[in-house]
N, C-alpha and C positions, 0 to 999 in steps of 0.2 A: 433263770428269769424268762418269763414269757414275753416274746416280742409281738406286740399288738399289730405291728406292720405286717407280720406274716399271718396272724390269726384273722385279720380283717379282709384278706384277699378273697377268700371264698364267699364271705358274707357280702362283699361288694359286688361280686359277680352275680350272686343270687338276687340281690336287690335290683341290679340293672335289668335282669331278666324279668323279675316280677313286676317292677314298677316302670317298665319302659313306656314310652308314649303310646297312646291308643287313639286311633283315628287320625285322619289326615290333618285336621286342624291342630291337634296337639303335636303331631310330628313337625309340622311347619313352625309352630311356636318354639319348640325346644331347639330345633335346628337353627332358627334365627337367633335365639338367645345365646346358644352355645358359641356361636361365632363371635359375638360381641363381648360377652363377659370374660373376665380373666380366667386363665387356666391354672389349676393347681400343679400342673406338670412342671418339672425343672429341666431345662434344656441341657443336654450333654455337650460339652465343648468339642468342636471338630477342628482338625488341622487346617492350616493354610498352605501356601505354596512351599513353605519350609525351605527346601534345599535349593533355592534359587541362587545362593551364593552372595546375595547382597548383604546378609547379616542384619537386615533391618535398617541399614544406613546407605546413603547415596553418596558416591564420590563426586567430586566437582565435574568430572567428565561425563557423568551419566545424564544430566539434563539434556545434552545434545542428542541423546538417543530418542527423545520423546518428540511428539509433534509440536509445532509452533504454538504460540499462545492462542487461547480461545478468543475469538472476536468479542468486543464489548457487548454487541447486540445479543449474542448468544448467551453471554453471562447474565444479562438482564432477564432474558426469558427463563433461564434456569433458576434465577433467584425468585421469580414470580411463581414458578412451578413448585419450588421448595416451600415457599411461604404458604401456598395453597394446600400442599400436602400436610404441613404442620397444623393448619387450621382444621383439616379433615381429621387428622389424628387426635387432636384435642376433643373434637366433637364426639368421635367414636369412643374416646376414653370416658367422656361424661355419660354417654348413653349406656355404655357397658357397666359403669358403676351403678347407675340407676336400676339396671336389670338384674343386678346381683341379688337383690332382696326378693323380687318375685320368683327368681329361679330357686332360691333356697326354700321358699314357701312351697313351691311345687314339689321339690324333692322330698319334703317332709309330709305334705298333705295330699299330693296327687292332683290338686287343683289350686287355682290362684286367681284372684282379681288383680290383674297386672297394674292397672292405673291406681287402684287403691293402695297397693303396696308401694308404688313409686311415691305417691303423695305422702304416705305415712313416714317413709324413710328418706325423704328428699335431702334433708340436711346431712344425714349420715352419708348418702351417696355423693354429695358435693365434696365433703371432706375426704372421702375415699378417692375420688377422682384427682383432687389436688395432691394427695399423698402419692398416688401412682405417677402423676406428672413429675413431681419432685424427684422420685426415685429414678424415673426414666432420664431426667436431665442430668442427674448425678452420674448415671452410667455412661451417658453420652459424653459428659465432660471428662471422665476418666479415659475413655477411648480416644477422644480428640487430643487430650494432653499427651498420651503415649505416642500418637502419630506425629504430633508436632515435635516431640522430643526426638523421634527417630528420623523424620524427614527434614524438619526445620520449618521455620515460619514462611519461607519463600518458595515452598514447593508448588508444583502445578497440580491440578486435579488428578492427572494421570499418575503422578508420583505418589500422591496420597492413596490412591486405589491400590497401586502395587505395594505400597508400604503396608496397607491393611492385609493384603493377601500374604505377604511375607511374615507378618506377625499374627497370623490366624490363631495359632495355638495360644499365644500369650493373651490375645484379645478375648478368646473364649474363656480362659481361666479368669481373666479380669472381670468377666460378666457373671461369674458364679455368685458372688455376694449379692448383687442386685437381683439376680434371678431367684435366689433363695428368699430374699425379703418379699418380692412380689408374689412368689408362689405361696409362701406361708401366710401372707396377708389374705390371699384369696381362699386358701384351704381352711385356715384356722381363725384368723382375726375377724373376717366378715361374719361368720356365724356367731362369734363371741360378741361382736357389736350388736347383733340383732337380739341375742339372749339378754345381754346386760343393758341394752338400750343406751349405748354410749357411742362416742365417736371413734375414729380410727386410732387416735393416740390412746384413748382409754381402753380400746379393745386390745391394743398391743400391750399395754401395761397389765391388763388382766391375764392375757395369754402368756406373758413372759414368765409369770410365776409357775405356770404349768410346764412351760418349756424348760425352765431352769431346774425343775424338780424331776424331770425325766429326760435328760439329754440323750441317753442311748436310744430311747424309744423313738425320738424324733430324728435322730441320725439314721436309724434303720429305715424310717419312713422316707427320708429324703433320698436315700440310695434307691429304695424300692420304687418310689414314684418317678424318679428320673428314668429308670429302666422301663417302667410301665408306659410312661409317656412316649418314649422312643418306639417301643413296640406298637403302641396304639397308632402312632403316625404311619408306621410301615403298613399296618392293617388297613388304614384308610386308603393309602395309595394302591395296595395290592387289590383290595376289593373293588375299587373304582376301575382299575384297568381290566379286571376280570369281567366286570359288568359291561365294559365298553366293547368287548369282543363280539358277543351276540348282537349287540346293538349295531355295530358296524356291518355285520353280515346282513342283518335285515335292511339296514339303510343302504347297503350296496345293491341289494336286489331292487329296492324301490328306486335307487339312484339310476340304475341302468334303464328302467322304464321311463323315468323322468328325463334322463339324458337323451333318449331317442326323440322325445317330443319337444324338449326345450333346450337341448344342447348339453355339452359335457360339463360346462360350468355349473348348471343347475343340478346335475347329478352329483357333482362333488359337494355342493352345498347341502344336499339331502344327507349324504353319508356323514359329513362333518356334524350336521345338526343332531342326527341320531346318536352318534358316538359322544359328542359333547354333552348332550342332555343326560345320557345314561351315566357318564362319568361324574357329572355334577351332582345328580340326585343321590347316587350311591355314596359318593364322597361325603356329602352333607349328612346323610343318615348315619353312616358309620362314625363320622366325627362326633355327631351328637351323642351317640351311645358311648363312645370313648370318654367324652366329657362327663356324662352322667355317672359312669363307672368311677372315674377319678374323684368326683365330688363325693359319692357315697363312701369311697375308700377313705378319703380324708376325714369325713364326718364320723365314720365308725372308729377310726383310730383315735381321734380326739375324744370321743365319748367313752372309749375304753380306758383311756389314760386319766381323764378327769370327768367324772359323772356330772359335775355341775355345769360342764360345757357340752353335754350331750344334746345336740340339736334335734336329733330324730330318734329318741329312745324307743318309741314303739316299733319303728321299722327295724332298728338295729336288733331289738329283742326278737322280732318276728322272724327275720332271716337267720338269726343265730340259733333259734330253736327249731327251725325247719317248718314253722307254721306258714299258712297262706297269709297273704296281705290282709291287714285288718282295716282296709279302707272302704269296706262295703262291697255290695254285689257288683258295682260297676267295674272295679279293678279286678276282682277275682274272676268275674265272668268274661272279661275280655271284650267288653262292648266297644263298638267302633265310635261311640259318641265321644268327642274330645272333652277332656276334663279341664281345659283351660278356658277361662272366661276373660278375654282380653279387655273387657270393659270394666 
């Protein structure tokens, strides 16, 4: 049996190379969108503190080892901060859901009218955001329930943090189902929603028949994409640190000059600015490419398994046959004009 998860790897790499962003405007657009939209990657569980000897439970004597109770004023400030973070998270969730559809259009066509795509698929985006919010809350409830069962209802914030560290592996395994649901929603259900012009529930219903008909194919994909996402994250960090080295050297030279005139603090600021800018720019660029690769990988796997859900058939056939991009002279010629119309 042919595993499409393996066959699609080379095609996804070729597609990422051939259809990468062109021009500063398109690079900025793709990097911005890649940060906000969902990722098809599946997170690998990592271990926690493990052998701390607490066994995930706290004896009656242990609370005395922790600092005293947090003052009420501090708790109120923390509550406001948490509430603000939740509001920001929900807003980012909504924006990310709205940008899913322009991103898919760009992956298929190489250009997109962002606002027109958002207007056309606004209802689907709102449903997608609600679905992701519910899945996130379910995952949070599972984690919170496990911590309460381990620490108790009267634990301090410090005890809950230590409990989370002690149960790191269990919490990671507990997050796999919700991670799979969110990743498969991004990778397969969102393209299905756009093709079938349906909501997230209808998209899952249509995709489920494909998933149930080829479970080994999607299991192979899940394993592969988890590894690829992990490697992609490492590449982002490594590339950013490598880019920071020459930037810090150049910044150090300029920092010495500035330091003589304006003081040591100004020189340090120059070095930090050069290093931070190089790290950020390269990290964003590589992250954008990783996300483009993961999206093409998912689209090509889905299209190979179920041709009715092939979202980008022309591009899949083009990279599969080794032909050049069929998007016209702009893409083939490598023009610097951005192909994204944000209006």
